[in-house]
RODO-2510 file (C-alpha; in nm, 4 decimals, decimal comma):
residues 405
     n   res          X          Y          Z
     1     m     9,7774     7,9780    11,6708
     2     p    10,0455     7,9374    11,9180
     3     d    10,3610     7,7176    11,7671
     4     d    10,2976     7,3927    11,9931
     5     a     9,9527     7,3862    11,8698
     6     v    10,0430     7,3816    11,4976
     7     l    10,3228     7,1473    11,5651
     8     t    10,0710     6,8893    11,7518
     9     h     9,8409     6,9605    11,4520
    10     l    10,1237     6,8860    11,2104
    11     r    10,2480     6,5638    11,3974
    12     l     9,8810     6,4238    11,3841
    13     l     9,7935     6,5078    11,0598
    14     r    10,1325     6,2852    10,9340
    15     t     9,9763     5,9838    11,1237
    16     p     9,7564     5,7052    10,8696
    17     e     9,4751     5,8556    11,0438
    18     g     9,5531     6,2035    10,9819
    19     t     9,6198     6,1171    10,6257
    20     a     9,2700     5,9585    10,6059
    21     a     9,0958     6,2484    10,8010
    22     t     9,2474     6,5136    10,5983
    23     a     9,1675     6,2824    10,2367
    24     r     8,7887     6,2844    10,3577
    25     a     8,8172     6,6337    10,4248
    26     a     8,9126     6,6855    10,0900
    27     a     8,5942     6,4923     9,9568
    28     l     8,3767     6,6462    10,1588
    29     l     8,5056     6,9850    10,0029
    30     a     8,4768     6,8793     9,6487
    31     e     8,1394     6,7682     9,7013
    32     g     8,0347     7,1304     9,7974
    33     a     8,0415     7,0680    10,2106
    34     d     8,0524     7,4433    10,3870
    35     v     8,2790     7,4435    10,7049
    36     l     8,0047     7,3863    10,9404
    37     a     7,8441     7,0840    10,8045
    38     g     8,1942     6,9344    10,6747
    39     v     8,3665     6,9969    11,0218
    40     a     8,0562     6,8387    11,2002
    41     r     8,0768     6,5557    10,9492
    42     l     8,4316     6,5016    11,0368
    43     r     8,3937     6,4990    11,3989
    44     a     8,1477     6,1976    11,3756
    45     e     8,3677     6,0261    11,1409
    46     v     8,7351     6,0478    11,2607
    47     g     8,6639     6,2341    11,6039
    48     p     8,7344     6,6177    11,7424
    49     e     9,0952     6,6160    11,7693
    50     l     9,1000     6,5343    11,4006
    51     a     8,8397     6,7139    11,2567
    52     g     8,9351     7,0572    11,2980
    53     p     9,3247     7,0407    11,1649
    54     a     9,2452     6,7626    10,8812
    55     w     8,9450     6,9765    10,7302
    56     e     9,2122     7,3299    10,7449
    57     l     9,4571     7,1362    10,5571
    58     a     9,2446     7,0505    10,2634
    59     r     9,1060     7,3700    10,2703
    60     l     9,4749     7,4843    10,2785
    61     r     9,5411     7,2359     9,9885
    62     a     9,2716     7,3213     9,7405
    63     r     9,3394     7,6969     9,7493
    64     a     9,7100     7,5863     9,6487
    65     r     9,6560     7,4144     9,3913
    66     p     9,6082     7,6954     9,1332
    67     v     9,9755     7,7698     9,2587
    68     l    10,1571     7,4804     9,3890
    69     g     9,9870     7,2592     9,1114
    70     a    10,0055     6,9057     9,1998
    71     d    10,2245     6,9258     9,4857
    72     a     9,9762     7,0686     9,7206
    73     d     9,8021     6,7459     9,7265
    74     v    10,0802     6,6133     9,9449
    75     l    10,2425     6,9299    10,0996
    76     f    10,1788     7,0346    10,4770
    77     l    10,0839     7,4370    10,5108
    78     t     9,9715     7,6743    10,7047
    79     a     9,8077     7,9942    10,6179
    80     d    10,1022     8,2132    10,6589
    81     t    10,3244     7,9453    10,4624
    82     l    10,0976     7,9393    10,2176
    83     e    10,0743     8,3466    10,1277
    84     q    10,4070     8,3456    10,0973
    85     a    10,4825     8,0070     9,8867
    86     g    10,5996     8,0488     9,5539
    87     r    10,5416     7,8847     9,2504
    88     p    10,6826     7,5428     9,1962
    89     e    10,7848     7,6092     8,7796
    90     l    10,9465     7,9214     8,9402
    91     a    11,1156     7,8071     9,1859
    92     a    11,2558     7,5243     8,9729
    93     r    11,3672     7,8304     8,7257
    94     r    11,5481     8,0060     8,9775
    95     a    11,7219     7,6800     9,1329
    96     a    11,8518     7,5750     8,7878
    97     r    12,0135     7,9263     8,7252
    98     l    12,1632     7,9231     9,0615
    99     l    12,3148     7,5950     9,0224
   100     a    12,3531     7,5960     8,6404
   101     d    12,7954     7,6191     8,7147
   102     g    12,7735     7,2739     8,9072
   103     t    12,7951     7,4269     9,2511
   104     d    12,6126     7,1027     9,4262
   105     s    12,5325     7,2691     9,7578
   106     a    12,2948     7,5538     9,8369
   107     a    12,1605     7,7329    10,1909
   108     d    11,7689     7,8401    10,1980
   109     l    11,8159     8,1163    10,4239
   110     g    11,4484     8,1492    10,6238
   111     c    11,2923     7,8323    10,4527
   112     a    10,9177     7,8642    10,5523
   113     s    10,7728     7,5775    10,3935
   114     g    11,0422     7,4773    10,1784
   115     t    10,8921     7,5669     9,8462
   116     d    11,2811     7,6843     9,7491
   117     t    11,4608     7,3723     9,9376
   118     i    11,2342     7,1558     9,7403
   119     a    11,3276     7,3161     9,4089
   120     l    11,7001     7,3101     9,4945
   121     a    11,6926     6,9337     9,6170
   122     r    11,5518     6,8861     9,2740
   123     a    11,7804     7,0508     9,0976
   124     g    12,0669     6,8231     9,2642
   125     a    12,2092     7,0444     9,5604
   126     r    12,2622     6,9271     9,8679
   127     v    12,0560     7,1839    10,0648
   128     l    12,0585     7,3366    10,4106
   129     a    11,7691     7,4936    10,5129
   130     v    11,7382     7,7383    10,8114
   131     d    11,4780     7,9100    11,0286
   132     r    11,4408     8,0423    11,3441
   133     d    11,0767     7,9337    11,2904
   134     p    11,0170     7,5685    11,4656
   135     v    10,6951     7,5557    11,2571
   136     a    10,8832     7,6392    10,9368
   137     r    11,1385     7,3729    11,0160
   138     e    10,8650     7,1478    11,0579
   139     l    10,7045     7,2289    10,7211
   140     t    11,0328     7,2110    10,5550
   141     a    11,1290     6,9070    10,6832
   142     v    10,7716     6,7259    10,5997
   143     n    10,7448     6,8665    10,3436
   144     a    11,0757     6,7597    10,2054
   145     a    10,9755     6,4302    10,3085
   146     a    10,6565     6,4077    10,1235
   147     l    10,8168     6,5090     9,8373
   148     g    11,0977     6,2420     9,8392
   149     v    11,3740     6,5104     9,8581
   150     d    11,4638     6,4382    10,2391
   151     d    11,8039     6,2677    10,1819
   152     d    11,9516     6,5871    10,0687
   153     v    11,7816     6,8109    10,2960
   154     w    11,9341     6,8812    10,6480
   155     v    11,6514     7,1542    10,8003
   156     l    11,8523     7,3578    11,0934
   157     a    11,7640     7,6197    11,3653
   158     g    11,9559     7,9216    11,2948
   159     d    11,9925     8,3021    11,3279
   160     v    12,0259     8,4639    10,8865
   161     v    12,1883     8,7490    11,0148
   162     e    12,4272     8,5510    11,1982
   163     l    12,5026     8,3077    10,9228
   164     v    12,5381     8,5562    10,6830
   165     d    12,7705     8,8031    10,8921
   166     a    12,9865     8,5121    10,8944
   167     a    13,0217     8,4196    10,5516
   168     g    13,3360     8,4290    10,3653
   169     g    13,5180     8,2732    10,0820
   170     g    13,2002     8,3025     9,8312
   171     e    13,0147     8,0632    10,1093
   172     v    12,7589     8,0525    10,3329
   173     a    12,7133     7,8239    10,5910
   174     g    12,9163     7,6362    10,4118
   175     c    12,7160     7,6507    10,0936
   176     g    12,7929     7,7628     9,7526
   177     a    12,5233     7,8911     9,6863
   178     a    12,2325     8,0344     9,8694
   179     v    11,8314     8,1704     9,8429
   180     l    11,7261     8,4438    10,0814
   181     d    11,3584     8,5655    10,1122
   182     p    11,3149     8,8198    10,3781
   183     a    10,9532     8,8301    10,5850
   184     r    10,7939     9,1460    10,4215
   185     r    10,4810     9,1221    10,6235
   186     a    10,4457     9,1251    11,0336
   187     d    10,1146     9,0952    11,1957
   188     g     9,8934     9,0868    10,9080
   189     r    10,0536     9,4235    10,7423
   190     r    10,2765     9,4940    10,4696
   191     r    10,6503     9,5655    10,5671
   192     l    10,7360     9,8501    10,3173
   193     h    11,0871    10,0118    10,3996
   194     p    11,3405     9,7472    10,3031
   195     d    11,5330     9,8310    10,6511
   196     s    11,2650     9,7001    10,8434
   197     w    11,1978     9,3357    10,6609
   198     s    11,3455     9,0260    10,8280
   199     p    11,6214     8,9838    10,8005
   200     p    11,6669     9,3401    10,7130
   201     w    11,8278     9,5442    10,3990
   202     s    12,1586     9,4917    10,5468
   203     t    12,1742     9,1467    10,5462
   204     v    12,0605     9,1520    10,1825
   205     a    12,3194     9,3491    10,0871
   206     t    12,5834     9,1826    10,3245
   207     l    12,4272     8,8393    10,1225
   208     l    12,4825     8,9729     9,7761
   209     d    12,7929     9,1064     9,8548
   210     r    12,9790     8,8264    10,0160
   211     v    12,8394     8,5023     9,8433
   212     p    12,7968     8,5653     9,4548
   213     r    12,5888     8,2637     9,3733
   214     a    12,2850     8,3700     9,5849
   215     v    11,9361     8,5212     9,4976
   216     v    11,7471     8,7274     9,7067
   217     k    11,3360     8,7994     9,6648
   218     v    11,2364     9,1273     9,7344
   219     a    10,9415     9,3504     9,6842
   220     p    10,8344     9,4475     9,3510
   221     g    10,8540     9,7964     9,3985
   222     l    11,1838     9,8456     9,5243
   223     d    11,3763    10,1443     9,4699
   224     h    11,6178    10,0813     9,1850
   225     e    11,8730    10,3044     9,3597
   226     r    11,8903     9,9783     9,6311
   227     v    12,0324     9,6979     9,3932
   228     p    12,4179     9,6759     9,4243
   229     a    12,6474     9,7528     9,1342
   230     g    12,7305     9,3910     8,9610
   231     v    12,3508     9,2504     9,1026
   232     e    12,1135     9,1968     8,8431
   233     a    11,7441     9,2872     8,9304
   234     e    11,4643     9,0679     8,7860
   235     w    11,1005     9,1062     8,7802
   236     v    10,8915     8,8266     8,7236
   237     s    10,4881     8,8442     8,6117
   238     v    10,2485     8,5644     8,5315
   239     r     9,9600     8,6685     8,3353
   240     g    10,0282     8,9829     8,4179
   241     s    10,0686     9,0454     8,7206
   242     i    10,3809     9,0253     8,8697
   243     v    10,4657     8,7880     9,1222
   244     e    10,8076     8,8011     9,2558
   245     a    11,1274     9,0559     9,2780
   246     l    11,4918     8,9286     9,2484
   247     l    11,8108     9,0099     9,3088
   248     w    12,0765     8,7874     9,1463
   249     g    12,4577     8,7677     9,2801
   250     t    12,7569     8,8835     9,0991
   251     g    12,8346     8,5473     8,9932
   252     v    12,4866     8,4532     8,8624
   253     s    12,4185     8,7984     8,7266
   254     a    12,4119     8,8045     8,3169
   255     a    12,2490     9,2055     8,2892
   256     w    12,1607     9,5154     8,4511
   257     r    11,8143     9,4413     8,4417
   258     r    11,5843     9,1722     8,3350
   259     a    11,1688     9,1569     8,2746
   260     t    11,0149     8,7435     8,2309
   261     v    10,7005     8,7570     8,1197
   262     v    10,5596     8,3686     8,1869
   263     r    10,2691     8,3303     7,9315
   264     r    10,0987     7,9714     7,8439
   265     g    10,3826     7,8166     8,0529
   266     v    10,6708     8,0280     7,8613
   267     a    10,9143     8,2317     7,9949
   268     h    11,0164     8,5380     7,7824
   269     e    11,3092     8,7125     7,9296
   270     l    11,4086     9,1070     7,7946
   271     t    11,7047     9,2314     7,9046
   272     a    11,9191     9,5312     7,9121
   273     d    12,3226     9,5510     8,0169
   274     a    12,2407     9,9135     8,1137
   275     d    12,0016    10,1846     8,1315
   276     p    11,7998    10,2023     7,7667
   277     g    11,6375    10,5369     7,9038
   278     p    11,3126    10,6680     7,8092
   279     a    11,1208    10,5520     7,4821
   280     d    11,0146    10,8549     7,2552
   281     a    10,6585    11,0242     7,2625
   282     g    10,4418    11,0830     6,9827
   283     p    10,1020    11,1348     6,8992
   284     v     9,7935    10,8675     6,8909
   285     r     9,8105    10,6091     6,6533
   286     g     9,6334    10,3325     6,5204
   287     w     9,6892    10,1410     6,8066
   288     l     9,7988    10,0989     7,1966
   289     h     9,9824     9,8981     7,3851
   290     e     9,9915     9,8224     7,7603
   291     p    10,3160     9,6967     7,8442
   292     d    10,3206     9,4236     8,0917
   293     p    10,4367     9,5409     8,4607
   294     a    10,7273     9,3468     8,4685
   295     v    10,8465     9,5501     8,1380
   296     i    10,7621     9,8784     8,3220
   297     r    10,8988     9,7893     8,6725
   298     s    11,2540     9,6410     8,4995
   299     g    11,2564     9,9988     8,3277
   300     l    11,2698     9,8434     8,0027
   301     v    10,9908    10,0400     7,7943
   302     s    11,2011    10,1543     7,5887
   303     l    11,3421     9,8390     7,4656
   304     a    10,9960     9,7397     7,3703
   305     a    10,8860    10,0581     7,2329
   306     t    11,1845    10,0201     6,9540
   307     e    11,0669     9,6258     6,8837
   308     l    10,7175     9,7613     6,8070
   309     g    10,8609    10,0612     6,6046
   310     a    10,6495    10,2592     6,8876
   311     t    10,6315    10,5568     7,0986
   312     l    10,4751    10,6633     7,3979
   313     v    10,1255    10,8610     7,4314
   314     d    10,3202    11,1224     7,6930
   315     p    10,6360    11,1323     7,8200
   316     t    10,5491    11,0225     8,1923
   317     i    10,2638    10,7608     8,1250
   318     a    10,3469    10,3796     8,0455
   319     y    10,1806    10,3618     7,7456
   320     l    10,2618    10,2880     7,3859
   321     t    10,1489    10,3245     7,0496
   322     s    10,1867    10,2202     6,7173
   323     d    10,0382    10,1794     6,3299
   324     a     9,9716     9,8064     6,3937
   325     a     9,8839     9,5477     6,6372
   326     a    10,1746     9,3495     6,8211
   327     d    10,1821     8,9983     6,8355
   328     s    10,4319     9,0475     7,1582
   329     p    10,4328     8,8899     7,5057
   330     w    10,6141     9,2616     7,6046
   331     v    10,2401     9,4201     7,5565
   332     s     9,8903     9,3741     7,5293
   333     s     9,6940     9,5804     7,2273
   334     h     9,4272     9,7464     7,1711
   335     r     9,2563     9,8991     6,8636
   336     v     9,2214    10,2626     6,8937
   337     d     8,8658    10,3724     6,7279
   338     e     8,8389    10,7154     6,8968
   339     v     9,0234    10,9874     7,1058
   340     l     8,8548    11,2894     7,2921
   341     p     8,9271    11,4977     7,5540
   342     f     8,8131    11,3870     7,8584
   343     n     8,4728    11,4627     7,9402
   344     l     8,2262    11,2214     8,0954
   345     k     7,9009    11,3981     7,8909
   346     r     8,0842    11,3777     7,5753
   347     l     8,2152    11,0409     7,6231
   348     r     7,8607    10,9076     7,7094
   349     a     7,6935    11,0404     7,4354
   350     l     7,9861    10,9179     7,1928
   351     l     7,9543    10,5547     7,3128
   352     r     7,5264    10,5917     7,2771
   353     a     7,6216    10,7274     6,9249
   354     r     7,8226    10,3616     6,8607
   355     g     7,5755    10,1450     7,0385
   356     v     7,8019    10,1023     7,3337
   357     g     7,6541     9,9439     7,6115
   358     r     7,9188     9,7793     7,8526
   359     v     8,2602     9,9248     7,9393
   360     v     8,6352     9,8028     8,0555
   361     v     8,7933    10,1099     8,2092
   362     k     9,1682    10,1074     8,2116
   363     k     9,3715    10,3811     8,3327
   364     r     9,6897    10,5425     8,3896
   365     g     9,7927    10,8687     8,5128
   366     s     9,4188    10,9434     8,5957
   367     a     9,2226    11,0220     8,8997
   368     v     8,9327    10,8290     8,7966
   369     e     8,7994    10,4976     8,9568
   370     p     8,7376    10,2492     8,6626
   371     e     8,4825    10,1078     8,8428
   372     t     8,2683    10,4141     8,9034
   373     l     8,3081    10,5348     8,5789
   374     g     8,2467    10,2107     8,3879
   375     r     7,8838    10,2450     8,5808
   376     q     7,8677    10,5855     8,4836
   377     l     7,9657    10,4869     8,1165
   378     r     7,6696    10,1790     8,0752
   379     g     7,3789    10,1881     7,8564
   380     p     7,1508     9,9905     7,6938
   381     g     7,3322     9,9615     7,3495
   382     a     7,4977     9,5810     7,3060
   383     g     7,8075     9,6725     7,1907
   384     t     8,1306     9,6710     7,3877
   385     a     8,4231     9,8952     7,4282
   386     t     8,7371     9,9721     7,5969
   387     v     8,7820    10,2946     7,7328
   388     v     9,1217    10,4311     7,8136
   389     v     9,1350    10,7137     8,0195
   390     t     9,5206    10,8586     8,0617
   391     r     9,7113    11,1698     7,9524
   392     v     9,8275    11,2508     7,6073
   393     a    10,0853    11,5034     7,5562
   394     g    10,0054    11,5927     7,9449
   395     a     9,6220    11,6588     7,8374
   396     p     9,3796    11,4964     7,9872
   397     t     9,2337    11,2051     7,6938
   398     a     8,9862    10,9317     7,6787
   399     l     9,0765    10,6270     7,4260
   400     v     8,7828    10,4467     7,3063
   401     c     8,9473    10,0811     7,1491
   402     d     8,7629     9,7917     7,0500
   403     v     8,4750     9,8845     6,9856
   404     a     8,2274     9,5826     6,8823
   405     g     7,8925     9,4504     6,8422
***
């Protein structure tokens, strides 16, 4: 949709009539109305001009609620900005760390829908929100107003590359701290190479060099070799999935690498001041431990191994094994019931003999397709198991775990 049309819709939705239309659309969605029936009823009740935009906003807010929480009910969103929006609790965590030394001004460089702008303002900063995109600027302004922080937010059109190139004295655009979230998608496709991000890697490196109190969101798969000296790289996971990777400027950096694992609302942090090296490898023991993706990506598996008294099942595979279950945020544990060379016929026979009919398949270091193998192993038994297909000391191996029933 052209920017002019999006801006027109946003301004319509901010009127009292737009607010009422969006509330009605949300009620229809809650009742289970499908898009055709819902929009038809809205057209009859609020008119054709408001019906479509109100339905879309209500739909986006419903989608956003699991991520954005209560804020979602008042925020203005587009499909693109929702995809980029971060979790408020993580934005608040970033803002608190960035401003921990008392810095009271911050620039949100590429403000999108204003998630970071709002978090920085809530943390007590005066915030300059900058974007070339008029839709992003409008969204940031209206969302700051919707959440009551607009007195501390200034939204300006600007080129992030030019602002960063002009940075000096530890500040950018007159601000003592900065958040940068380069766009890593274009035309619906992911931009894998950092030089193709917008702004590109050169701007990321310049910001981190010139503004010590800066944090940059990067792709979780970023090559460790790109991380500048003195900059901390952090990977954050929520419920077992990496949700963000961050580079912290030298004025904020407190470690070499950090893995943050959020479980049940609590952030657990594993850090190292230097590369801890690989964990030792050893034979499979009574328990298999699957490290959290943030621990793996941060290169800190060996720290988790030391804490658990565990070893790798293979020098090249991020599965750990030990004699006991682990009550640890860094791993999920599985009891090992059987270990056998990977062979479909033997594996199926073993599961039948143990009364297992339903399996969950996990893999690492194997070409098997978990869904396909799961169907092949399904049987008449009532029992359940987790089957892990991996390499052990270089050999393709199946670990039958958590047999029950």
